[in-house]
N, C-alpha and C positions, 0 to 999 in steps of 0.2 A: 344259473342254469335255467333254461327255458322249460316251461311245462310241456311244450310241444315235443321235446326230445324224449326218446326212450331211455329210461334210467336203469333198465335191467342189467346193463353192463356193470353197474355199480353194486346192485343187490344180488346178482346171480339169479334173479327171478324175472321173467318177462313181466312187463307192466300189466298186461291183461290178466295174467295169473295172479299177480299180486293184488290187483283190483278185486278179483273174485274173493280172495282171502280176506281182504279188508272189509268188503261188503258183508261177508258171512260173520266175521267177528263183530262188526257194528250191530248186526241184527241180534246176535246172541247177547251183546252188552245191553241192548234195548230190552230184551226179554227180562233180564235181571233187574234193570232200573225200573221198568214198568211194574214189576212185582212189588217193589217198595212203594211206588205211587198208589197202586191199587190197595195195598194194606193201609196206607195212610188214609185214603178215602174211606175205607171200611171202618177204621178206628173212629173217624169223625161222623160215621153214620150216613155217608153220602153214597148210597147204592148206585145211583146213576153214574157218578164219576168213576166209581170202582169198576163198573161194567164197561165203561168207555176204555179205561186202561187195560182191562182184560181182553177186550176185542183187539186193541192195538197190539197187545202182547202176542195174541194169536197170529196176527199178520207178520210180526217180526219173526216169530217162530217159523212161519211158512217161508219167509225170505231166507232164513238161515238154512232150512232144509233144501231149498232150491239151489242155494249157493254151494252147499256141500255136494249135491248131486252133480251139478255142472262141473265143479272142480274135479271130482272123481272121474268123470267121463273124459276130461281133457288130460289127465295125468297118466292114463293107461298107455 
């Protein structure tokens, strides 16, 4: 199957809607993963690295919120 083909007929969800769902889930997964990384850095006393991961976590959280808002507006 070519990546250029719409696969919504197989999943029952249009690709563009599925893509928003996937993006939102990936962002939320990153938030959780980055929490672990930040805690690891804090445990090692590396404040700079912990802050880096916390900033990245905030950006992933923003992405998840934007994805949720976009999806909600399109499913009405």
